[in-house]
N, C-alpha and C positions, 0 to 999 in steps of 0.2 A: 489717262485715263481717268473719269469721271466716276463716283460714286451715282448711283444712280439707286431709288427706293427699291430695298430689300432683295436688291443683286449687286454681288461685286463682277462686272462685265472683264475676262483676262484670258492671252493666248491658252491655248490648249497646253500648251510645255512649260510654262510658267508657274513654280507651284507657292512663290516667296513674289509677292507684288510691292515693288517700294512706290509709293503715290505721294504728288506733292502738289498739294491746292495751295495755288496763290489766288486773290476775288475778290473784288469788292469787302465783301462779306462771307461769310460760310453760308454754309448751305439750306435754311427754314425747310430742308422736305424732311420728315421722319425718314428712316430707312432700317431696316436691320438685314444682315448678311451673316451667312453661315460663316463668313471666316473672324477668327480670331482678331483686333485691330490695335494696331498700339501705333498713339498719337503724339507725337510733341507738337502745343503752340508754341510757332517761331515770333508769332506776335497778329493780337486782335485782346480781345476778353469777350464776356456774353456769358448766357446761360446752355446750358447743359442739356439737355433732358434725356434721360438711362430709362430703363426701366420703370419701376415705380418713384421715383426720384429726379429731383431736381439741381443742380448743382452753379456755383459761377466760376467761372473761366478764366485765366489771363494769360498773357506772357511769362511763359515758361514750363508752362503746367504741363506734365506731363502722364497718361490718362492709357490704360488700358480696359477694354471694353469686349466681353465677350462672347460668343457664337449664340448666333439670333437674339441677341438684346437690340430689342428694339432704343434707338438713339437720334437725337440731331444735337447737333450745334449751332447754334445761334447766337453769331454777334452784333455786338452795336457800331454800325456803320461808323469809320474813323478816316483821318486823311491817311494815312498811308493801310492797303493794301493787307485785307487779315492772311495771314501764312500758315500751313501746319503741316508738317510732315509725318506719312504716317507710314505702317508696314500690315499689313495682309498673310494671313496664315489660318490655315486651318491644324487640328488635330493630325490630320491624315492627309497634309500637305504633300512628306516626306514617304509615305506608306504607311496602313493601318496597322504596324508597329513601330515605328520608326524610336515615336516616344517612347514607349513603355520598354527601351533597350535598359539593362543593367546600369551600365554607362553615364544614362539619362535620368535620373530616378531622383537627384537634387532638381529637378524641374518642376515633380509633381507638386509642389510649394505653387510655382508660377499658374498651374492650372486649375486649380484648386479656385487661389483669388478673385484668377481672369472669368469662369462663371460666372459671378455679379458684379463683374468690373473693378477697378480700384483707380485710386489716383493715388501716385508714386509720391511720397511726405520723406525722400533720403536720398542723397546720392545723385539729387538731379540733374546736377552738372557732367556727372561721370555720362551717365545714362544718356541725355543730350549730346554729346560728343558722339557718343557710339553710334546714335540715331544717323546723327550730321555727315560721319566715314562712311555709313549703310547707303548711303544716297547716291555713291557716288565706286560702288564695289559694282565687281559679278564675278557671275559664276562661284568657283573652289572658295575665292575670299567674301563674298556675298555670306557665303550659308556661312561659315567660317564664325565670322561676324555675329551673325545672330544669334548662333548658340552663344556666344560671348552675352552677347544681349543679355538670351533671356538666362545666364545663369543668373548673371545681375538682378535682374528684374526678381529674382527669386526670394532674393536675401534683405530685400531692401524695406523700410518702410512703409507701409500705405496706408488709404482711409478709403473705407471699400466704398462702394457705389451704388448699391443695389443689394436688399436684401429680398427681392421677389422675381424672380426667373420663370418665365415666361417659357412653357415648355414645348408650346409649337409653334412654328413658324404664321406668321400672321401670311391671312391668303389677301391677292392685291385688293378684292373692296376690303375688307378688314383694315390693310393698309391703309386707302386712300380714307376714308372713313374718318380715322383717327388722326391724320396725316392736316383734316381740312378741319376736323375737333382745334386741333397742338395751333394748328396756324390761325382758329378765328381767334383762340382763348390769349398768342399769343400778344396780337395785332390790339385787345383790347381787355388786356387784364385791367386797365387801370381803371377803364366805368365796370357799372357791376353788370352783371351777367346773372338772367338767373335758368333758371332748369330749364324750362317751356323754351325759350329763345336757345341757347343751346342742342337744344333735342330735336324741336326742327329744323336746325339746322345741317344734323345728321339726317334729317328723315325717320326720321324715328321716335317710339312715341316717349314722354317721358322716364314711362319705368322700366322699357325696355332699352332707351339711353343706359339708365342707371344699372343694369344690367352688364350690358356690354361693354360700360368703363372700368366696371369694378374687377369683373374678370378679365380684361387688360393690363390692365395697373396695378390690382390688387388695393384699391385705398377710391372713397367716392372723389366722382369730380370735382366738390367742391374742397375737398382734403388737396387735391393738387390743387386749385385754384389759391391758393392759401397761402401754398409754399413754392407757389410761382412769385406771385406779389410782394413775400418775405424777399425769395431771389432778389429781388428787383430793386428789393428796401435796400437789402444789404451794400449793392452794386454803388447807390446814390451816398449812402452813408459813410463812402472809403473812396469814392471819386469828387460827390459836390460839399464838401466840408460848407459853402456858404450856404447851403443849406436847412435852415430846422427842423427839429425831428416835428411836427406839423404839416409841414410843406412838403416833407419824405411819405409823410404817412397816407399823404392823398394822394401823392403823383403814383402811389405801389398801388390804388386802389380799396383804399380804405376807407367807411366813412365814416370814422374816430377815431384818437386817437389812444382813447383806453381800446377800443377792441386792437387796434395794433398793437400795442406794447403787448395786449392779454398773448395775441396769438404770435408775437416774434419769439416773447421768450418763452412760449408751448415748444417752439421750433428750433430755436438756438440755447437755452437755456439759461442768456443772461436779456435786461432790458437793451434797447438800439441803440441807448447812450453811452453802455456799460460794451454793445458791442465795436462803438465809430470809437469808445477810447482805445478798446483793446487791438487797433489795424490802426490807429496814428502814427505806426511808423512808415 
């Protein structure tokens, strides 16, 4: 089973989908689906675009992405295939009232946090092991293990992914347009991108494009572009220690070191040098 944009195909009698992705790189395709998604990055690193935010992901990370939250994992090509294990389900997978049973009240915290998505920041090894065990189970054992997984995810420390929850399902036209925009920006963020250029690529006037993008991401296009550039700079600061700050600024699309330092500190709260030092381990 593959994840296609905006839909999770599945057999009619399956309520819980366990999917293994092992490809040269992760998707490139923005997608949105009704299912809540629990993903364990077994191998790969790159950028995760989810809702209104951009994050770095790496091997060992565990993410929960809420229902209908537009997102895309874009990995950096490497020598080994990108490898991810994902569980998909909805709040109605086992009946409209199942998760409202008194016995499952403790799971409420999970569903509240899942709406905007989150990254697991504690007990990662235990949850990773639970996910790996689920991969090989069937029927009753699969269902019981899944409930234990949700229980554990209700108690962990988390890092929220997105504050903006888009309440509507994107139409195919909207989804395709956003997908083309993000694909273009991911490929060209290190170069100058003008509003006229990106609006033309989306077949819209600049004013119409600005409204379209802001309504569906809760931020301006240039806010998104700067956050993507900073996220890329963070990856270079951690993985390419031989590059100096000036080179990283240039490779990330910033036209001056002063602008880079200013934007980086505004988003991350610390300077690029401080960020590199804090991640030196």
